[in-house]
Every structure is written in structure tokens, then in C-alpha cells.
MIDOSE-1310 file (N, C-alpha, C; in nm, 2 decimals, decimal comma, always signed):
residues 183
xxxx	+0,08/-0,12/+0,00/+0,00/+0,00/+0,00/+0,09/+0,12/+0,00; +0,04/+0,22/-0,07/+0,11/+0,35/-0,07/+0,08/+0,43/+0,06; +0,16/+0,53/+0,08/+0,14/+0,61/+0,20/+0,00/+0,68/+0,19; -0,04/+0,72/+0,07/-0,17/+0,78/+0,05/-0,28/+0,69/+0,08
xxxx	-0,27/+0,56/+0,04/-0,37/+0,46/+0,07/-0,38/+0,44/+0,22; -0,27/+0,43/+0,29/-0,27/+0,41/+0,44/-0,33/+0,53/+0,50; -0,30/+0,65/+0,46/-0,35/+0,77/+0,51/-0,50/+0,78/+0,49; -0,55/+0,74/+0,38/-0,69/+0,74/+0,35/-0,77/+0,65/+0,44
xxxx	-0,71/+0,52/+0,46/-0,77/+0,43/+0,54/-0,78/+0,48/+0,69; -0,67/+0,54/+0,73/-0,66/+0,59/+0,87/-0,76/+0,70/+0,89; -0,79/+0,78/+0,78/-0,89/+0,89/+0,79/-1,03/+0,83/+0,81; -1,05/+0,73/+0,73/-1,18/+0,66/+0,75/-1,20/+0,60/+0,89
xxxx	-1,09/+0,54/+0,94/-1,10/+0,49/+1,08/-1,12/+0,60/+1,18; -1,06/+0,71/+1,16/-1,08/+0,82/+1,25/-1,23/+0,87/+1,24; -1,29/+0,87/+1,12/-1,43/+0,91/+1,11/-1,52/+0,80/+1,18; -1,49/+0,67/+1,16/-1,57/+0,57/+1,23/-1,56/+0,58/+1,38
xxxx	-1,44/+0,62/+1,43/-1,42/+0,64/+1,57/-1,50/+0,76/+1,62; -1,51/+0,86/+1,54/-1,59/+0,98/+1,58/-1,73/+0,94/+1,59; -1,78/+0,86/+1,49/-1,92/+0,82/+1,49/-1,95/+0,74/+1,62; -1,86/+0,65/+1,65/-1,87/+0,56/+1,77/-1,86/+0,65/+1,90
xxxx	-1,76/+0,73/+1,91/-1,74/+0,81/+2,03/-1,86/+0,91/+2,06; -1,92/+0,96/+1,95/-2,03/+1,06/+1,97/-2,16/+0,99/+1,99; -2,16/+0,86/+1,97/-2,29/+0,78/+1,98/-2,39/+0,82/+1,88; -2,34/+0,86/+1,76/-2,43/+0,90/+1,65/-2,50/+0,78/+1,60
xxxx	-2,63/+0,80/+1,55/-2,69/+0,69/+1,48/-2,62/+0,65/+1,35; -2,56/+0,75/+1,29/-2,49/+0,73/+1,16/-2,40/+0,85/+1,14; -2,30/+0,83/+1,05/-2,22/+0,94/+1,01/-2,18/+0,93/+0,87; -2,17/+1,05/+0,80/-2,14/+1,06/+0,66/-2,00/+1,09/+0,64
xxxx	-1,92/+1,01/+0,57/-1,78/+1,03/+0,55/-1,77/+1,07/+0,40; -1,72/+1,20/+0,38/-1,70/+1,25/+0,25/-1,55/+1,29/+0,23; -1,50/+1,23/+0,12/-1,36/+1,26/+0,09/-1,35/+1,40/+0,03; -1,23/+1,45/+0,03/-1,21/+1,59/-0,01/-1,21/+1,62/-0,16
xxxx	-1,22/+1,52/-0,24/-1,22/+1,54/-0,39/-1,36/+1,52/-0,45; -1,46/+1,54/-0,38/-1,60/+1,52/-0,43/-1,67/+1,66/-0,44; -1,77/+1,66/-0,53/-1,86/+1,78/-0,54/-2,00/+1,72/-0,52; -2,08/+1,80/-0,45/-2,22/+1,76/-0,42/-2,32/+1,85/-0,49
xxxx	-2,41/+1,79/-0,57/-2,52/+1,86/-0,63/-2,63/+1,84/-0,53; -2,66/+1,95/-0,45/-2,75/+1,94/-0,34/-2,90/+1,90/-0,38; -2,94/+1,94/-0,50/-3,07/+1,90/-0,54/-3,09/+1,75/-0,56; -2,99/+1,68/-0,60/-2,99/+1,54/-0,62/-2,95/+1,47/-0,49
xxxx	-2,86/+1,52/-0,42/-2,80/+1,46/-0,30/-2,91/+1,46/-0,19; -2,98/+1,57/-0,17/-3,08/+1,57/-0,06/-3,18/+1,46/-0,05; -3,25/+1,42/-0,16/-3,34/+1,31/-0,15/-3,26/+1,18/-0,14; -3,14/+1,17/-0,20/-3,06/+1,05/-0,18/-3,02/+1,03/-0,03
xxxx	-2,98/+1,13/+0,03/-2,94/+1,13/+0,17/-3,06/+1,09/+0,26; -3,18/+1,15/+0,22/-3,30/+1,12/+0,30/-3,33/+0,97/+0,29; -3,33/+0,91/+0,17/-3,36/+0,77/+0,16/-3,25/+0,69/+0,24; -3,12/+0,72/+0,22/-3,02/+0,65/+0,29/-3,04/+0,66/+0,44
xxxx	-3,07/+0,77/+0,50/-3,09/+0,78/+0,64/-3,21/+0,70/+0,69; -3,31/+0,68/+0,61/-3,42/+0,60/+0,65/-3,39/+0,45/+0,66; -3,28/+0,41/+0,59/-3,25/+0,26/+0,58/-3,11/+0,23/+0,64; -3,04/+0,33/+0,69/-2,90/+0,30/+0,74/-2,90/+0,21/+0,86
xxxx	-2,99/+0,21/+0,95/-2,99/+0,12/+1,06/-3,01/-0,02/+1,01; -3,08/-0,04/+0,91/-3,10/-0,18/+0,85/-2,98/-0,23/+0,78; -2,92/-0,14/+0,70/-2,82/-0,19/+0,60/-2,67/-0,16/+0,65; -2,65/-0,07/+0,74/-2,52/-0,05/+0,80/-2,43/+0,04/+0,72
xxxx	-2,42/+0,02/+0,59/-2,33/+0,10/+0,50/-2,40/+0,13/+0,37; -2,41/+0,26/+0,34/-2,47/+0,30/+0,21/-2,37/+0,40/+0,14; -2,34/+0,36/+0,02/-2,24/+0,43/-0,06/-2,32/+0,53/-0,15; -2,26/+0,65/-0,17/-2,30/+0,74/-0,27/-2,20/+0,74/-0,37
xxxx	-2,21/+0,67/-0,48/-2,11/+0,65/-0,58/-2,09/+0,78/-0,66; -1,97/+0,79/-0,71/-1,93/+0,91/-0,79/-1,94/+0,89/-0,94; -1,98/+0,77/-0,98/-1,98/+0,73/-1,12/-2,10/+0,64/-1,15; -2,14/+0,62/-1,27/-2,24/+0,53/-1,31/-2,20/+0,39/-1,28
xxxx	-2,30/+0,31/-1,23/-2,27/+0,17/-1,19/-2,34/+0,08/-1,29; -2,27/+0,00/-1,36/-2,32/-0,09/-1,46/-2,42/-0,19/-1,40; -2,39/-0,25/-1,29/-2,48/-0,34/-1,23/-2,51/-0,30/-1,08; -2,61/-0,21/-1,07/-2,64/-0,16/-0,93/-2,70/-0,26/-0,84
xxxx	-2,75/-0,37/-0,89/-2,81/-0,47/-0,80/-2,96/-0,45/-0,78; -3,02/-0,54/-0,70/-3,16/-0,54/-0,68/-3,20/-0,41/-0,60; -3,32/-0,36/-0,63/-3,37/-0,24/-0,56/-3,43/-0,29/-0,43; -3,39/-0,24/-0,32/-3,44/-0,27/-0,19/-3,54/-0,17/-0,13
xxxx	-3,53/-0,05/-0,18/-3,62/+0,06/-0,14/-3,61/+0,17/-0,25; -3,71/+0,25/-0,25/-3,71/+0,37/-0,34/-3,80/+0,48/-0,29; -3,77/+0,60/-0,34/-3,86/+0,71/-0,31/-3,84/+0,81/-0,43; -3,95/+0,83/-0,50/-3,94/+0,91/-0,62/-3,85/+0,84/-0,72
xxxx	-3,75/+0,91/-0,77/-3,66/+0,85/-0,87/-3,53/+0,80/-0,80; -3,53/+0,80/-0,67/-3,41/+0,76/-0,59/-3,43/+0,61/-0,55; -3,32/+0,53/-0,58/-3,33/+0,39/-0,55/-3,22/+0,35/-0,45; -3,25/+0,26/-0,36/-3,15/+0,20/-0,27/-3,13/+0,06/-0,33
xxxx	-3,01/+0,03/-0,37/-2,98/-0,10/-0,43/-2,88/-0,18/-0,35; -2,88/-0,31/-0,37/-2,79/-0,40/-0,31/-2,71/-0,47/-0,42; -2,59/-0,43/-0,45/-2,51/-0,49/-0,56/-2,45/-0,62/-0,52; -2,44/-0,71/-0,62/-2,37/-0,83/-0,60/-2,22/-0,80/-0,57
xxxx	-2,16/-0,72/-0,65/-2,02/-0,68/-0,63/-2,03/-0,53/-0,59; -1,98/-0,50/-0,47/-1,97/-0,36/-0,42/-1,87/-0,29/-0,50; -1,91/-0,17/-0,56/-1,81/-0,10/-0,64/-1,70/-0,04/-0,56; -1,59/-0,01/-0,63/-1,48/+0,06/-0,56/-1,52/+0,20/-0,55
xxxx	-1,44/+0,27/-0,47/-1,46/+0,41/-0,43/-1,54/+0,42/-0,30; -1,48/+0,50/-0,21/-1,54/+0,53/-0,08/-1,55/+0,68/-0,06; -1,58/+0,74/-0,17/-1,58/+0,89/-0,17/-1,68/+0,96/-0,08; -1,79/+0,89/-0,07/-1,90/+0,95/+0,01/-1,98/+0,83/+0,06
xxxx	-1,98/+0,80/+0,19/-2,04/+0,68/+0,25/-2,10/+0,71/+0,38; -2,23/+0,66/+0,40/-2,30/+0,67/+0,52/-2,28/+0,54/+0,60; -2,23/+0,55/+0,73/-2,21/+0,44/+0,81/-2,30/+0,45/+0,93; -2,36/+0,34/+0,97/-2,44/+0,33/+1,10/-2,34/+0,32/+1,21
xxxx	-2,38/+0,35/+1,33/-2,30/+0,34/+1,45/-2,25/+0,20/+1,47; -2,34/+0,10/+1,45/-2,29/-0,04/+1,47/-2,19/-0,08/+1,36; -2,21/-0,03/+1,24/-2,11/-0,06/+1,13/-1,98/+0,00/+1,17; -1,98/+0,12/+1,22/-1,85/+0,19/+1,26/-1,78/+0,11/+1,37
xxxx	-1,86/+0,07/+1,47/-1,80/-0,02/+1,57/-1,74/-0,14/+1,51; -1,81/-0,21/+1,43/-1,76/-0,33/+1,37/-1,64/-0,31/+1,29; -1,64/-0,21/+1,20/-1,52/-0,18/+1,12/-1,40/-0,14/+1,20; -1,42/-0,07/+1,31/-1,31/-0,04/+1,40/-1,25/-0,16/+1,46
xxxx	-1,33/-0,25/+1,50/-1,28/-0,38/+1,57/-1,21/-0,46/+1,47; -1,25/-0,46/+1,34/-1,18/-0,54/+1,24/-1,06/-0,49/+1,18; -1,04/-0,36/+1,19/-0,93/-0,29/+1,11/-0,82/-0,23/+1,19; -0,80/-0,28/+1,31/-0,68/-0,23/+1,39/-0,56/-0,26/+1,31
xxxx	-0,56/-0,36/+1,23/-0,45/-0,39/+1,12/-0,53/-0,41/+0,99; -0,47/-0,35/+0,89/-0,53/-0,36/+0,75/-0,42/-0,38/+0,65; -0,46/-0,43/+0,54/-0,36/-0,46/+0,44/-0,40/-0,42/+0,29; -0,50/-0,34/+0,28/-0,55/-0,30/+0,15/-0,62/-0,17/+0,16
xxxx	-0,64/-0,10/+0,05/-0,72/+0,03/+0,06/-0,86/+0,01/+0,11; -0,91/+0,12/+0,17/-1,04/+0,11/+0,23/-1,15/+0,06/+0,14; -1,15/+0,11/+0,01/-1,26/+0,07/-0,08/-1,25/-0,08/-0,12; -1,13/-0,13/-0,13/-1,12/-0,27/-0,16/-1,16/-0,36/-0,04
xxxx	-1,13/-0,31/+0,08/-1,17/-0,38/+0,20/-1,32/-0,38/+0,21; -1,39/-0,27/+0,18/-1,53/-0,26/+0,19/-1,60/-0,36/+0,09; -1,53/-0,39/-0,02/-1,59/-0,48/-0,12/-1,60/-0,62/-0,06; -1,52/-0,66/+0,04/-1,51/-0,79/+0,09/-1,61/-0,82/+0,20
xxxx	-1,74/-0,81/+0,16/-1,85/-0,82/+0,26/-1,85/-0,96/+0,33; -1,79/-1,06/+0,26/-1,79/-1,19/+0,32/-1,69/-1,19/+0,44; -1,60/-1,10/+0,45/-1,50/-1,09/+0,56/-1,56/-0,99/+0,66; -1,61/-0,88/+0,62/-1,66/-0,77/+0,71/-1,79/-0,80/+0,77
xxxx	-1,87/-0,88/+0,71/-2,01/-0,91/+0,75/-2,10/-0,79/+0,73; -2,05/-0,69/+0,65/-2,12/-0,57/+0,62/-2,13/-0,55/+0,47; -2,25/-0,57/+0,41/-2,27/-0,56/+0,27/-2,33/-0,42/+0,23; -2,25/-0,34/+0,17/-2,29/-0,20/+0,14/-2,41/-0,20/+0,04
xxxx	-2,49/-0,10/+0,06/-2,59/-0,07/-0,04/-2,55/+0,06/-0,12; -2,61/+0,08/-0,23/-2,59/+0,20/-0,31/-2,72/+0,29/-0,31; -2,70/+0,42/-0,31/-2,82/+0,50/-0,34/-2,79/+0,57/-0,47; -2,89/+0,57/-0,56/-2,88/+0,62/-0,69/-3,00/+0,69/-0,74
xxxx	-2,99/+0,80/-0,80/-2,87/+0,88/-0,82/-2,82/+0,94/-0,69; -2,69/+0,96/-0,68/-2,63/+1,00/-0,56/-2,62/+1,15/-0,54; -2,60/+1,22/-0,65/-2,57/+1,37/-0,64/-2,43/+1,40/-0,60; -2,34/+1,30/-0,61/-2,20/+1,31/-0,57/-2,11/+1,28/-0,70
xxxx	-2,02/+1,37/-0,72/-1,93/+1,35/-0,84/-1,78/+1,37/-0,79; -1,69/+1,30/-0,87/-1,55/+1,31/-0,84/-1,49/+1,42/-0,91; -1,42/+1,51/-0,83/-1,36/+1,63/-0,89/-1,20/+1,62/-0,87; -1,15/+1,50/-0,84/-1,01/+1,48/-0,82/-0,92/+1,53/-0,93
xxxx	-0,96/+1,49/-1,06/-0,88/+1,53/-1,17/-0,88/+1,68/-1,19; -0,99/+1,75/-1,15/-1,00/+1,90/-1,17/-0,92/+1,97/-1,06; -0,89/+1,91/-0,95/-0,82/+1,97/-0,84/-0,67/+1,92/-0,82; -0,62/+1,85/-0,93/-0,49/+1,81/-0,92/-0,47/+1,66/-0,91
xxxx	-0,57/+1,58/-0,92/-0,56/+1,44/-0,92/-0,55/+1,38/-0,78; -0,55/+1,25/-0,77/-0,55/+1,18/-0,64/-0,40/+1,16/-0,60; -0,39/+1,16/-0,47/-0,25/+1,13/-0,41/-0,24/+0,98/-0,39; -0,34/+0,90/-0,41/-0,34/+0,76/-0,38/-0,28/+0,68/-0,49
xxxx	-0,31/+0,71/-0,61/-0,26/+0,63/-0,73/-0,11/+0,65/-0,75; -0,04/+0,54/-0,76/+0,11/+0,55/-0,78/+0,14/+0,59/-0,92; +0,20/+0,71/-0,94/+0,24/+0,76/-1,07/+0,38/+0,73/-1,11; +0,47/+0,73/-1,01/+0,61/+0,73/-1,03/+0,67/+0,59/-1,01
xxxx	+0,60/+0,48/-1,05/+0,65/+0,35/-1,03/+0,75/+0,32/-1,14; +0,85/+0,24/-1,11/+0,94/+0,19/-1,22/+0,86/+0,10/-1,31; +0,91/+0,08/-1,43/+0,84/+0,00/-1,53/+0,81/-0,14/-1,48; +0,90/-0,21/-1,42/+0,86/-0,35/-1,37/+0,75/-0,35/-1,27
xxxx	+0,75/-0,25/-1,18/+0,64/-0,24/-1,08/+0,51/-0,20/-1,15; +0,51/-0,11/-1,25/+0,39/-0,07/-1,32/+0,33/-0,19/-1,40; +0,42/-0,27/-1,46/+0,38/-0,38/-1,54/+0,31/-0,49/-1,44; +0,38/-0,51/-1,33/+0,33/-0,61/-1,23/+0,19/-0,57/-1,19
xxxx	+0,18/-0,44/-1,15/+0,05/-0,38/-1,11/-0,06/-0,40/-1,21; -0,03/-0,37/-1,34/-0,12/-0,37/-1,45/-0,16/-0,52/-1,48; -0,07/-0,61/-1,46/-0,10/-0,75/-1,48/-0,19/-0,81/-1,37; -0,15/-0,78/-1,25/-0,22/-0,83/-1,13/-0,36/-0,77/-1,11
xxxx	-0,38/-0,64/-1,15/-0,50/-0,57/-1,12/-0,63/-0,65/-1,18; -0,63/-0,69/-1,31/-0,75/-0,76/-1,36/-0,76/-0,90/-1,29; -0,66/-0,96/-1,26/-0,67/-1,09/-1,19/-0,73/-1,07/-1,05; -0,69/-0,97/-0,98/-0,75/-0,94/-0,85/-0,90/-0,91/-0,86
xxxx	-0,93/-0,82/-0,96/-1,07/-0,78/-0,98/-1,16/-0,90/-1,02; -1,10/-0,99/-1,10/-1,18/-1,11/-1,14/-1,21/-1,20/-1,01; -1,11/-1,21/-0,93/-1,12/-1,29/-0,80/-1,23/-1,22/-0,71; -1,22/-1,09/-0,70/-1,33/-1,02/-0,61/-1,46/-1,04/-0,67
xxxx	-1,48/-1,03/-0,80/-1,61/-1,05/-0,87/-1,66/-1,20/-0,84; -1,57/-1,29/-0,86/-1,61/-1,43/-0,83/-1,65/-1,45/-0,69; -1,57/-1,40/-0,59/-1,61/-1,42/-0,45/-1,74/-1,34/-0,42; -1,76/-1,23/-0,48/-1,88/-1,15/-0,46/-2,00/-1,24/-0,50
xxxx	-1,99/-1,30/-0,62/-2,10/-1,39/-0,67/-2,13/-1,51/-0,57; -2,02/-1,57/-0,53/-2,03/-1,69/-0,44/-2,10/-1,65/-0,31; -2,07/-1,53/-0,26/-2,12/-1,48/-0,13/-2,23/-1,38/-0,14; -2,30/-1,38/-0,26/-2,41/-1,28/-0,28/-2,52/-1,29/-0,18
xxx	-2,56/-1,41/-0,15/-2,68/-1,43/-0,06/-2,80/-1,36/-0,11; -2,90/-1,35/-0,03/-3,03/-1,28/-0,07/-3,01/-1,13/-0,09; -3,09/-1,08/-0,18/-3,09/-0,94/-0,21/-3,14/-0,86/-0,09
């Protein structure tokens, strides 16, 4: 993991700790490279808040999701879905207090970025839902790019990373299907 990935995970852990310490019903964790369209976000947040106690983690994705999964709730044009494979990105996520406690207990040590950890619901016991449309967009490239992606890797490291990435993603997709369970 890069220093940026470790820092991002630690930031999320600090937010989970704040949710737990304050005894909040839920807390919204928003990374610094997002932009929010309040007209779309407000109804999405309202639906997410109504179901956070039931589902534990609800993601507001910053991009279109090809397979958003089964609809578990809706209000107007906003849908709460349960994907088979949880998408990458943890740019804007609502966590329940119990999910925050559970994640803190499980991540005193961690070995992967926060978004890839969140994909592994068979390990965490927490299967994130998505709220769509979210009203959240990624503005990282407009403000100078992300500090997490490694840009200055030597050619052998870059090649290794590019070869292993699709293999890892295929394995996560397969494990997600095996552990999909009921919608």
C-alpha cells in the first residue's frame, strides 16, 4: 500500500471512531475530492438515512454503476440497491454506528485500501448498499488528481501492477457472486 492509501484508510478509521465516540446513529464520510449537487443529494441522503440502521453502510457512488443490483427501497426517482459486487470508491459513504464499531474492531490492522476492504463483505459481515442517483461526483482530476494512485513506479512495478489488477478484480467478482446471498 502507498502512504496515501494508508492515510486514506486511517482517515476513514478516524471518522468511524468519531461516529462511535459521539454515539451518533450514523455518520457521513465525505472525501475531499468530491462535489455535491444538493438538489440530487438531498433526496438520496434522506432515503439513505431511512435505511441506514437496517443496512449499515450506504455508498453514494461518484460514477455510473453498470450493475447496481436489486432495488431494496425507493422514493421518487431515488433507489437504494444491493449490488452483488460492491463498487470501488469510498468517496461518500454513510455508516451506521454499529457498522462503525464493527469496522473499527476489524481494522486495527489492515492490508489493503479502504474501498477494496469494503468490497469484501464476506469478511466484514457488512454488505454495502448504493443510493442512486447520488448527487456526488468526483472532482479529483480537476483539483490536481489523487494522491493515492502511484504515478512514479518503475516500469517493472507498473507492469506487475497492471497484470495483477485484472486478476485481483476477477477474483473479487467471483467471490462476490459466491457470497451474494439474498438481495
